[in-house]
C-alpha positions, 0 to 999 in steps of 0.5 A, a space after each residue: 084895820 087902820 085904827 079909830 077915825 071918826 067918833 060921832 054924836 047925835 044931837 037934836 039941834 045941830 046948830 046949837 051943838 056946832 056952837 057948843 062943840 066949837 067952844 068945848 073942843 076950841 076949834 071950828 067946824 071944817 064940814 058944816 051942812 044941814 045933814 052933818 058937821 065935822 070937826 078935826 081934833 088933831 087929825 081925828 073926826 068928831 061929827 055931829 049928826 041930827 038925831 031922829 026925834 028923841 033917841 035913847 042914848 046908852 053908855 055901852 060905847 065910850 070914846 075917850 079924847 086925849 087931854 093933858 089936863 084932865 082936871 081942867 078939861 073936865 072943869 071947863 066942859 062942866 063950865 060950858 053946860 056939860 054934867 058929870 058922868 065920871 069925875 077924873 079918877 086914876 085907872 092905874 100908873 099915871 093914866 086918869 079918865 074922866 067924862 061928861 055928858 054934853 047938853 044933848 046927853 051924849 057921853 064924852 070921855 077924856 083920857 090923860 095917857 102919857 103912854 100913848 104913842 101914835 104909830 110912825 
């Protein structure tokens, strides 16, 4: 195993989602086709796929994107049209997590983890 590489969110409107995610993650897509939109978030892949009809979404898998300011990030996503899923909260030591639902009902997690270090 080499570790996580890609998080995929399914959306009903790929063009609108590309615009929303560009604003939310403050980056432009590097791959932009009718079947997939890809963003590089500090070397990790955030992908958007068109969903088939209206797929039911669940909370059973949650990816957390690392952030420095969890309150600020959470609030910025809410201002962009996301809805609250989990308020920022302490989960031990200095660790903080929060999550929102994007306009397509996908759960996006945030984590502040000063202990996390990438392998060298």
